[in-house]
N, C-alpha and C positions, 0 to 999 in steps of 0.2 A: 473593625474588630468587634465582636459581640462580647459584652461584659456586663456584669451585674453591679458594677461600681457606679454610684451616682456622681454626676459632674458637679463641681462646686460653683455656685453662682456668685459673681462679683458685681452684679448690677441690682437695681431695685425691682427687676422683674420678678413675678411670682416664682417660687421655687418649682423646678421641674421634677416630676415624679421619676424616679429611676426605673430603668427597665428591669423587671424582676427576673429571677432565675427561671421561674415558671414560664414567663413570656418568651425568654430567649430559647428555652428548651422547646417550646411550642413552635417557634420559627424553624429551628433545626429539624424538628420532626416533620414539619410541613415540607421542607426541602427533601428530606429522605423519602417521603411518601410520593414525591413527584416521579413520573415516568418519562419526563422530557429531558432529563439530564442525569448523568451518573453522579451520585453524591455519596460520600463516605465520611466517617468521623474517625480520626486517628488519635490514639493516646500519645501524649508527648513523652519522650524518653525512649520507649522501646518501639514506638510507631506501629503498634498493633491496631488493626481495624476493630473499633468498638462496635460499629454498625455500618451497614451499607445498604443502599436500595437495590432493587432488582436491575435497574438500568446500569448501575455501576458493575454489578456482578456479571451481567451479560457482556459488557464491553471489556472488562479487565480480566475476567476469569472464565469465559465461555459458559457463563451461567452458574458456575460452581460458587458456593458461598465464600466470601472473603472475610467475614466476621471471625475474629479470633486469630487471623493470620497476619504476619508482619507485612508492611507495605512493600518490603523488598521481595516478597514472594511474587508480586504481580508487576512490579516495576523495578528493573535492575538499578542498583545504586549509582551506576555510571550516568544514568539518565536523571534521576532525582536523588541526590545524596542525603545522608543523615544530616550533614552540615547545612544543607539547604533548608531542611525541615527545622533544624534547631534555630536557624536564623529567623525564620518566620515567627517562632514562639518568643525568642529573646527580644526581638525588636518590636514585635507587635504589628509588623507590616505585612500585608498580603504580598504574595508572589505569583508570578505567572511563568509556567514552563511550557513553551510551545512545541508542538509537533514531535512528541516522543514516539518512537517506533516501538510498538509492543513486541517483545521477544519471548522465546521459550525460557524455561528454567536454566537451560544450558547456555543461554546467551545468543542463540541463533534466532534470526528473524523467521517468522512463521511463513508457511507457504502462501498465505493470503495476508500480507502485512497490513496492519491497521496503525493509524497515527492518531495520537490523542494529545490535546492541549489541556494542561492542568492549571487550575487556579487554586491556590492554597491560602486559606483564610484562618488566622489565629482566633481561637475562642478560649474564654477563661471561665472558671467556676461553674462549668456545666456538667462535670463528671466528678464522681468521688475521687478519681485519680488526679484531679486538678486540670492543668492546661491540656488543650487538644488542638487539632487542626481539622478544619472542615475542608474536604477535598471535593472540588468540582471537576469532573472529567468529561470532556466533549470530544466526540469522534470527528476529526477533521480530515479523514481519508479522502472524502469526495472533493473537498476543496483543493487538496494537494494534487489529486488526480486531474482536476480541471486545469490547474496551473501547468502541470507537466504536458498536457495536451496542447495548451497554447504555446509552450516552449517548443514542442515538437514541430508544429506547423511553421513557426518562425524559423526554425532550423532548416526545414525542408525548403522554404522559400529562399533562404540565404544560399544554401548549397546549390540550388538549381539555377541561381542567377549569378554565381561567381565561378571563377576558374579554380576549382579545388580538385584534389586527388579523388577519383571516383570511389576507390576502395575505402578510403577514410570517410567519405561522405556516407557511404552505405553503412559502415560500422556505426557511425554516430546516429544516423536515422533509426536504425534497428534498435540500438541501445535505448534511445529515448522512447521509441514505440513500446519496447518491452516493459519499461517502467510505467508508461501511460496506461498500458493494457493490464498491468498487474501480473504479467507472466513471469515464470521462474527461469525460462531459457528461450533462446531463439536460434534459428538456423535457416540457412538459405541454400536452395537447390536449383540448379539450372537444368532446363529441359534438354535432353539429348537430341542430336540431329534427326533421329528417327521419330521423335515426338512421343516415344513410348517408354522412356526412362528418365529418371531424375539423377543428376550428378551433384554430389555435395560440393559446395564452393567454400574454399578456405579463405575467409576474409576476416579472421580474427576471433572466431568462436571456437568452442570446444571441438577439437578435431574428431572426437568419437561420435559426434552428432552429425557430421557432414563429410566424413571421409570414405563414403561408399556410394555405390550406384544401386538404385532400386528400380525394379520393374513395376511400372504403374498398374499392371494387371493384378499385382499382389497388394495394391493399395487402393481398394475400391472407393473409399470416401474421398481420397485425394484425387483420384482419376475423375470422379464426377465433378468435383469442384473445378478442376482444370478444364474439363470439357465445357462446362457452363461459364467459365471465366468469372466465377463468383466465389467470394470467401465463404468458408464454412467452419462451424464449430462442432466438434464431436467429442464424446466422452469415451472412456475405456469400455463402457457397456455396449457402445455402438461401433467399436473398432472391428475391422474384418481382416482376415488372413494375416498378412505380414504386419499390419497395423497393430495387431494384438501383441506381437512380440516387441514392437517398438515401445508401446506403452509399458509393458511389463519390465523390460530391461532398463528403461530410463526412469522408472518409478514415477510416472506421471498419470494423472487422472483425466486430463482433457487436453485438447489442442485446437488451435486455429490454423487452418491452411488457407493462405491468401495467394491466389495465382498472380504472377507478375506478368503484366502485359503492357505493350506500347501500341496504341491505336489498334487494339484487337489482336496484335501479334504476340503470342505467348512466349515468354522467355524462361520462366521457371516458377518456383513457388517459395513463399516465405512462411515459415512455421513458428508459432509461438506455443510453447508447452507450459502446462500448469501442473504443479505437483499437488495441488488441492483445488477446491472450488475457487473460481475467479472472484477476486475481491470486489469487482465492479461488474455492472451489466456488460456483457460481451459486446464490444464495439466492432462489428465486422466491417463497417464502412471505414473506420480508421485504419484497420489492418490492411484493407484493400488499397486505400490511398497510399500508404507507405510502401506496399508491395509494388504498385505501379510506378512510384517515384524511383524505387530501387531498379526496376526494369529499365527505366529511362537512363539511369546512371550506368547500368550494364551495357546498354546499347551505345552510349556515348564513349565508354571505355573501349568497346570493340571497334568503333569507328576511328578512335584515336590510334589504336594499335595498327589498324589497316593503313592509315595514312603514313605511319612510320615505317612501313615496309619498303 
């Protein structure tokens, strides 16, 4: 805790000079001037931002100034409550709030969700208003992303080595991949017998995304990806023919198409949709790995059904 009050010495050691208000303010200002970490100062009581650095505004408010705005404008009370803030001031103890998902003003997660860990440090006698809280905000989205990727590969390894229901395994793998890739939705389509059409597979997702048959001739980007057996990422600006209608009707800005194949034999395609810019670097290798694992599960299910006849 930063304070201007001198400590009382009970030994014969020379008296220590107290940390002056000017020095404490200089320390706070140095932190605010840093571009390595989001830093802000909140006034105790109404929890209004007294000041914030550019890194904080960029992370918490898309670059819009937060100074003069309540903390609840940028972090919903359910994540960091007034009671939590009051406890920091009243006890004089710092607090850490890990992995808070940033949300919009209406409480919805953003299209490209970011996760922030807060450190709350009580400070005293540094403002005319009295007590305050120094807020450190660190973007931990990449760390969380890496953890989810590790969990995904563990899940794939487990499901491929145990006797599980194939549809459930596909749902679990795609759900984890959607989170790891930062996508807003996912859907799976199987290649028709003629190899020229894709048929939606209902395995637990939004039926409006996968309840129809599409002609590959009308989906040029998808057709090229399937022909090359390589995952691709394309945006609304590069959508062609029927793809344009898909992007518009679903309200998406970009998509990953990952062909599903077993030993070069194409089974279908796995799609990951983005309602906004991807929050992470697009990982086509991950999407393709998941798609091929799903293809193996589809083939395994087909073989099981054939044996049951």
